[in-house]
N, C-alpha and C positions, 0 to 999 in steps of 0.2 A: 179705410184701409184695413186689411186682415192681417192677423198675426198667425204666422207659423214657423214651424221650426227649421224649415230648410230655407234660409235666407241667401238668395242668389242675386247676383247683379248682372243684368243682360239688357242688350240693346238689339233691336230690330231695324234694319235700314232698307230703304227703297228708293227708286228714282224714277221718274218717267222720261225716258228719252225723246229730246226734242219736243217736249209737251205744249210749248208757248207757241201759237202760230204768229204771233208777232215777231218774236226775234230767234225762235227755235232753241231756246234755252232750256234745259231740264230743270226740274223741281227735285230737290233733295228731302227726304223726309225720314224721320227716326223717332222711335220712342223708346225709352229706357224704363225698365221695370226694377225695384228692389224688394225682394221677397215676394215676387208676383204681383207687386202694387206698382201701377202707373205712377212715375214719379216726374219725369220730363217728356217733352214731346216737342217737334219742331217740323215745320214744312218751311222752305225757303227756295226761291229760285236761285240757281247756280250762277256764279260770277261771270262764267265764260261759256261759251257753247261747246258743248260735248261732241268729238268727232265719231263716237260709237256708243252703243248701250252699257258696254263694259266700263267705259271712261265715266260714264254718268253714275253708273253704280259705284264704282271705285271711290268718287269723290264723296257720295253719300256714306261709305264706310269709313272713310277717314274722318267724315263729322262725327258720325256715331263713336268712333274711339275716343275723340276729343271730349266728347260728353260724358263718356264712360271714366276717362281721367279725372275729368272735373268732379265728377260724384265720388271717385276714391278720395279725392282731396277734402271734399266737404265731410265725409265718413271719417276721415281721420282727424278732422278739426273737432268732431264730435266724440273723439276718442274712440272710435271703432275701427280698429286695425283689419284691413282686408288683405288677406295673403293668397287667396285662391283666384285661380284666372277668372276673368271676366268673360262672359260669353257676347260673342258678336254674330248675329243671325244676317244673312243676305241671300236673295234667291237668284244671283246671276253667277252662273258656274264660270264664265269668262272672268268675272271680277276677282272671284275666289282663288282662281288658277294663278292669275297675276301676283296675287299677294303672296302665294307660297312660293311660286317660282323665282329664283334669283337671277334668272337669266334676262337680260333685257333685250327686247326686240324692237325694231325700227317702228313698228306700230304702236309701241306703248312708250316711247320716248317722252311724248309730251305730258305724261302722268308719272314721270318718274319720282318726283317729289312725293306725292301721296304714296306711290308703292313703296318707296324706302321707309316712310313714317310707318305703314300698317305693317311691313315687313318686320321691322325693328319691336314693335309690340308684340308680335306674334312669337318672335324668337326669344323675346326677354320672359315669355310665359305669362306675361299680363293680361292677355287677351286669348 
């Protein structure tokens, strides 16, 4: 681990759409950094079949946010108060658009719960 004066808490998320040739489930991947140091990472097959690449990426974003929230709790247990927004990076423009757009569309109803969770964290300034 390296020590630097600019401590940031950030996560990078990604998913492979229908990557499993056996059941066409996508795989979620994320990694989190604290002060530029990799602290957690995970890769896991998603529990349901995603109907679009945006849905697969959106589920990965939700998992990344959960990990950031968990890290924030760990930091608070260590008496490190984290007040500034955490950074979440995703490379899917559709998933990012869904996270910021409060309008529900027929094609996104199946991911409504994840959308509300992500939107809530964005609106609160936590992410």
